[in-house]
C-alpha positions in Angstrom: 80.7 92.0 27.0 78.0 91.3 24.6 74.2 92.8 25.4 71.8 90.4 25.3 68.0 91.3 25.3 65.4 88.6 25.8 61.8 89.4 25.6 58.2 86.8 25.3 56.5 89.0 22.7 52.9 87.5 22.9 51.9 85.4 19.8 54.6 87.1 17.8 53.9 86.9 14.0 53.5 89.5 10.9 50.5 90.8 12.4 51.9 91.9 15.4 53.9 94.8 13.9 52.6 94.9 10.2 49.0 94.6 8.9 49.0 92.8 5.5 45.2 92.2 6.3 43.8 95.6 6.2 40.2 95.9 5.7 38.8 97.0 2.4 36.2 99.7 2.2 33.2 99.7 -0.1 35.0 102.0 -2.5 37.9 99.4 -2.6 40.6 101.7 -0.2 41.8 100.0 3.0 41.7 100.6 6.4 45.2 100.2 8.0 44.5 99.5 11.8 46.7 101.4 14.3 47.7 98.6 16.4 50.7 97.4 14.2 52.2 100.7 13.9 52.0 101.2 17.9 53.3 98.0 19.2 56.3 98.3 16.2 57.0 101.5 18.0 57.1 99.9 21.5 59.3 97.3 20.1 61.8 99.6 18.1 62.2 102.2 20.8 62.9 99.2 23.3 65.4 98.0 21.1 67.1 101.5 20.2 67.2 103.0 23.7 69.8 100.2 24.6 70.8 98.5 21.8 72.0 94.7 22.1 74.2 92.7 20.5 71.8 89.5 20.6 67.8 89.7 20.6 65.7 86.9 21.7 62.4 86.9 20.9 60.1 84.1 22.8 56.6 82.9 21.5 57.1 83.1 17.9 53.9 81.2 16.1 55.0 78.4 14.1 52.6 76.8 11.4 52.3 73.3 12.1 54.7 70.8 11.4 57.4 68.2 13.0 59.7 69.1 15.7 63.1 70.7 14.9 62.1 72.0 11.7 61.8 75.3 9.9 58.9 77.4 11.5 56.2 78.8 8.3 53.4 81.1 8.3 53.2 84.5 10.1 55.7 83.7 12.5 58.1 83.3 9.8 57.2 86.3 7.8 57.2 88.6 11.2 60.7 87.6 12.1 61.9 88.2 8.5 59.9 91.5 8.3 61.1 92.3 12.1 64.8 91.3 10.5 64.4 93.9 7.7 62.8 96.6 9.9 66.3 96.2 12.4 68.8 96.9 9.7 66.9 100.1 9.0 66.9 101.0 12.9 70.8 100.2 13.3 71.9 101.1 9.5 75.6 100.6 10.7 75.3 97.0 11.9 74.7 93.8 10.2 71.7 92.3 11.9 71.0 88.5 11.0 68.4 86.0 12.1 69.1 82.4 13.1 66.1 80.5 11.3 63.7 79.8 14.0 62.8 76.1 14.6 59.3 74.2 15.7 59.8 73.5 19.4 57.1 70.9 21.1 54.4 69.4 19.7 50.7 69.9 19.1 49.1 73.4 20.3 51.6 74.3 22.3 54.4 74.4 19.7 55.8 77.4 19.3 59.3 78.8 18.5 62.1 81.2 19.2 63.8 83.8 16.9 67.3 85.0 17.9 68.4 88.0 16.1 72.3 89.1 16.3 74.8 91.9 15.1 77.3 89.8 13.2 79.5 92.7 13.6 79.8 92.1 17.2 79.3 88.3 17.5 79.6 85.4 14.9 76.9 82.2 15.0 78.4 78.9 15.3 75.8 76.9 16.0 75.6 74.2 17.4 74.1 72.5 15.3 73.8 71.9 11.2 71.3 71.8 8.5 70.6 69.0 6.2 67.8 70.7 4.4 64.2 70.0 3.1 61.6 69.2 5.6 64.5 67.4 7.9 64.8 68.8 11.1 68.2 70.4 12.3 70.7 67.9 13.8 74.0 67.2 15.0 76.8 67.8 12.3 78.1 64.6 13.6 75.0 62.6 12.5 74.3 64.8 9.3 77.8 64.6 8.1 80.1 67.5 7.3 79.7 66.9 3.7 75.9 66.5 3.9 75.5 70.2 5.5 73.4 72.4 3.0 72.4 76.0 2.8 69.1 77.2 3.7 66.0 77.4 0.9 63.4 80.1 0.9 62.6 82.6 2.6 65.8 81.7 5.1 68.2 82.3 2.2 71.2 84.7 2.9 69.7 85.8 6.3 72.7 84.2 7.6 76.0 85.9 6.5 78.6 84.2 3.8 81.7 82.7 5.2 82.4 80.4 7.8 82.5 80.3 11.6 85.9 81.5 13.1 88.5 79.3 13.9 91.1 80.0 16.6 90.3 79.7 20.3 86.4 79.2 18.9 86.4 75.5 19.3 82.4 75.2 18.2 82.0 74.5 14.5 85.3 76.3 13.2 85.2 76.8 9.6 82.0 75.4 9.1 79.9 77.9 6.3 77.6 79.9 8.8 74.7 79.4 6.3 74.5 75.7 7.2 74.6 76.2 10.6 71.5 75.6 12.7 70.4 76.0 16.5 69.7 72.7 18.9 66.3 71.9 19.8 66.7 68.2 21.3 69.0 67.4 24.7 70.5 64.3 25.9 71.0 63.8 29.7 73.6 62.4 31.7 74.9 58.7 30.9 72.4 55.7 32.6 73.1 52.1 32.0 75.4 53.3 28.9 72.8 55.5 27.3 72.0 59.0 27.4 68.2 59.8 27.3 66.4 62.1 25.2 65.2 64.8 27.8 61.5 65.7 28.1 60.8 69.3 29.6 59.2 67.6 31.6 57.4 65.7 28.8 57.8 64.6 25.6 55.3 67.1 24.0 56.2 69.8 25.9 58.3 72.6 24.2 62.0 72.0 24.7 65.0 74.7 24.7 66.7 76.2 21.9 70.4 76.5 22.1 72.5 78.9 20.0 76.1 79.2 20.1 78.5 82.4 19.5 81.9 83.8 19.0 82.3 87.1 20.9 85.7 88.2 19.5 88.0 90.2 22.4 88.5 93.7 22.4 91.9 95.5 23.4 94.0 92.5 23.2 91.4 90.4 25.2 91.1 86.6 24.0 87.3 86.9 23.4 84.5 84.2 24.5 82.2 81.4 23.3 78.4 82.1 24.4 76.2 79.0 24.9 72.7 81.0 24.8 69.8 78.5 26.1 66.5 80.1 25.7 63.3 78.2 27.4 59.5 78.7 27.1 57.8 76.7 29.9 54.4 75.3 30.1 52.4 77.4 31.8 51.2 74.4 33.9 52.9 74.9 37.3 54.0 71.5 38.1 55.4 71.1 34.3 56.5 74.5 34.4 58.8 73.8 37.5 60.0 70.3 36.4 60.8 71.6 33.1 63.3 74.0 34.4 64.5 71.9 36.7 65.4 69.6 33.8 67.7 72.4 32.4 69.9 71.4 34.8 70.4 68.0 32.9 71.6 69.6 29.6 75.2 68.6 29.4 76.1 71.1 27.0 75.4 73.7 29.7 76.7 72.2 32.7 79.5 69.6 32.6 80.2 70.6 29.1 80.7 74.3 29.8 84.3 74.5 29.0 86.9 77.1 29.9 86.2 80.4 27.7 83.0 79.8 27.5 79.9 81.6 29.0 76.4 79.5 29.5 73.4 82.0 29.6 70.0 80.7 30.2 67.2 82.9 29.3 63.4 82.8 29.4 59.7 82.6 30.5 60.2 79.7 33.1 56.3 80.3 34.1 57.2 79.7 37.7 56.6 82.8 40.1 59.5 83.7 41.9 57.5 84.2 45.2 55.8 81.0 45.1 57.8 79.0 47.8 56.6 75.7 46.6 57.7 75.8 42.9 60.6 77.8 43.1 62.9 75.9 44.6 61.9 73.0 42.5 62.6 74.9 39.7 65.9 76.8 40.4 67.5 75.1 43.1 69.8 72.4 41.3 70.6 75.3 38.6 72.0 77.3 41.4 73.7 74.6 43.0 75.1 71.7 41.5 74.5 73.6 38.2 76.6 76.6 39.4 74.4 79.4 38.0 73.8 83.1 38.9 70.3 84.0 38.8 70.2 87.5 37.8 66.5 88.4 39.1 65.9 87.2 42.6 62.6 87.8 45.0 62.5 91.1 47.4 60.6 90.6 50.6 57.0 89.3 49.4 55.4 92.5 50.4 54.4 96.1 48.0 56.0 98.0 46.8 59.3 96.0 47.2 57.6 92.9 45.0 57.0 95.5 42.2 60.7 95.7 41.3 61.3 92.3 40.0 57.5 92.1 38.7 57.7 91.0 34.8 54.1 90.2 33.7 51.5 93.1 33.2 47.7 92.6 33.4 45.3 93.3 30.6 44.3 96.6 29.9 40.6 95.7 31.2 42.2 94.6 34.6 45.3 97.5 35.0 45.0 100.1 37.3 47.3 103.2 37.8 46.2 103.2 41.5 48.5 104.1 44.2 47.6 101.2 45.8 50.6 99.0 45.7 52.8 101.8 44.9 55.7 102.7 42.7 57.1 100.6 40.4 54.2 98.1 40.4 50.9 99.8 41.0 47.9 97.6 40.2 48.9 97.0 36.2 51.7 94.5 37.1 50.2 90.6 37.6 50.4 90.2 41.4 49.5 86.5 42.6 50.7 83.3 40.4 52.6 84.8 37.7 54.2 88.3 39.0 57.9 87.3 38.1 58.5 84.7 35.9 61.1 85.7 33.2 64.7 85.6 34.0 68.1 85.2 32.9 71.0 82.8 34.3 74.9 83.1 33.9 77.6 80.5 34.6 81.3 81.2 33.5 83.8 78.5 32.7 86.8 79.7 33.5 89.6 81.0 31.0 89.1 84.8 29.8 85.1 84.4 29.8 85.8 85.8 33.7 82.2 87.6 34.1 80.3 88.2 36.0 77.4 89.7 34.3 76.2 93.2 34.6 73.6 95.6 34.0 70.6 93.3 34.7 67.7 95.6 34.1 64.0 94.8 33.4 63.0 97.0 30.5 59.9 98.5 32.0 57.9 100.6 29.0 55.5 101.7 31.7 57.2 103.6 34.2 60.9 103.3 32.6 63.9 102.2 34.4 65.9 102.2 36.4 63.4 102.3 39.4 65.3 105.2 41.1 62.6 107.2 42.4 61.8 105.9 45.6 63.0 108.0 48.6 64.5 106.7 50.6 65.7 103.4 48.4 64.0 100.0 49.3 66.6 97.8 50.6 66.9 94.8 48.7 64.7 96.0 45.9 66.8 95.9 42.6 66.8 99.2 40.5 68.2 98.4 37.4 71.3 100.1 35.6 70.1 100.8 32.3 67.8 103.6 31.1 64.2 102.8 29.2 62.0 105.6 29.0 58.5 105.2 29.4 56.3 104.2 25.8 53.4 106.2 27.1 52.4 109.5 26.2 54.9 111.8 28.7 54.3 115.7 30.1 57.6 117.0 31.7 60.0 113.4 31.2 57.3 111.2 32.9 54.2 109.3 32.3 51.2 111.6 32.0 48.8 108.6 32.9 50.8 107.5 35.9 52.3 110.2 38.5 55.6 108.9 39.8 56.9 109.6 43.4 58.3 113.2 44.3 61.2 113.0 46.2 60.6 112.7 50.0 59.5 109.9 52.8 55.6 109.9 51.9 53.9 107.9 49.3 55.0 106.0 46.1 53.0 108.0 43.2 50.2 106.7 41.3 46.4 108.3 40.9 44.2 108.5 44.1 41.9 105.4 43.7 38.3 107.1 41.8 40.3 109.7 40.6 37.6 110.6 37.4 38.8 110.0 34.0 42.1 108.8 35.5 41.5 104.9 34.6 40.0 105.5 31.0 43.5 107.7 30.4 46.1 105.0 31.8 44.4 102.4 29.5 44.2 104.2 26.6 46.5 104.0 23.1 48.3 106.5 24.0 49.4 105.0 27.1 49.1 101.3 28.5 46.9 99.8 25.9 50.1 100.3 23.1 52.4 98.4 25.7 49.9 95.3 26.9 48.9 95.1 23.2 52.9 94.5 22.3 53.4 91.8 25.2 52.1 90.8 28.7 55.8 90.6 29.5 58.4 92.8 30.2 61.9 92.2 28.3 65.2 91.6 29.9 68.4 92.8 29.2 71.9 91.8 30.5 75.7 92.2 29.9 77.5 88.8 30.0 
C-alpha cells in the first residue's frame, strides 16, 4: 500500500524553512533568524517519523499568473529547496516533485506541491506540459507530439524515462518530464456539453489531480492512484458548495475504473461538527460518490472532540489548561473550524481492493496515537502511527503539557493559573515552533 501524508503548511514558501533574507548587522555580518530552522525541524521530523511515499503540501505561494501555469517566486523556491532537503533526509530514496501549478485567480490563488518517492510510485499525469507560459492541458488537446520538457527551474525534478505500461492505462509510454497535474475539470454532460466546473465559482481555487502507478509487491498486480487535492474557500457556504462539487468530477467518480483507487485529500474548510454545512459538503461524496471519509465526528463534547480536531490556535490564544482535557486542551480551535482537514477514499475494484488503513492525525503537540485516556473513550479514534511531540520533552512527554496518567480521573493538562505554565507552553522550545510551522495538523493514511 502507498502511504500518503497530506499537510496544509500555512503560506508555504522559501521563508518558511530557509532564511535567504537574513538581516545585516552594521559590521556587515548577518543575523540568521531561528524561526526557519525550527519550522524545518518540525517538517523534517514529521516526515521521518513515518516516511510517506507521497507528500502533499497545500497552500504553496504562487506569484501572480494565469491559472494552470507554473508557480514562481517564494513558493517555487521553497518547494525546490524542500525537495533537496528531503533527498538528504532519505538518501536511499528517489524523491521527486511534480511542478506545482497556479490554482484559482487573484488574491485567493495558491499552489499545491506534491512530492513523491519514484522508487515506490511513478507519476503518470494525468495531463501534459506544452511549455512556455502555457497552462497544462490534456494530452489529447495538446497532441502527444507537441509535449515538451520543463524548463528552469523545474528541469530534472521529474525522472528520466517513460510512464509504465502494462496494467497502467494512464499515459503509458509518455515521458515523465512531459507530464503534468490537472487543474481544470468538466462535469456531467448536459445538453451535449460537459461544463467547466467551478469550486464553486470560477475565481475559487480548483482541485489539483495527480495520478500514480504503484507497482505490485510479491506478485500483486499493482494499482493506479488518483490523488485529488483541494483547498476550499474559507467562506463557509463557498467551502461547502465547493467540496460538494468534487462529487461531479468524472475522473474521481464515474471514470474510476477497476484497479484504480480514488483519494481525495484537503482542507475543506467545513467543520465536521457544523450540522448545517457538513451535510452539504460531504453527503454526495459519501453516498452516490461511494467515498469513505477517514476522519468522522465524535460526540460533540469535550474531550471527545479533541480526538478529531485538526486546527491549532495562534500562540497568543493557545492554552495548556486542563479545561477541555486530553488531547485537545485549549490549543485546538474549538468553534467554527475545529476539524476541517480530511481524507476520503474509494476503490474501483480489481486488485485495488482496499480498504485504507492507519489513518492518523499527525499531532506534534501531544504526539500520537491518542492512547492515554483511561478508560478509552468510545467512538474517539486514537490513530495508528506513532508521532512524538515536537515540544521539549522530559521522560518522553511534553514538558509544557502534562498528559494523562493511568486511572479514571482527569485528562491531564495544567491547572488554570499555574504560574509560568503558559509562558513555558507558548515558547519557541514548545508550542511556538509548531504553530509557526502551520495552524493545521497533517493527516497520514495507507491506501
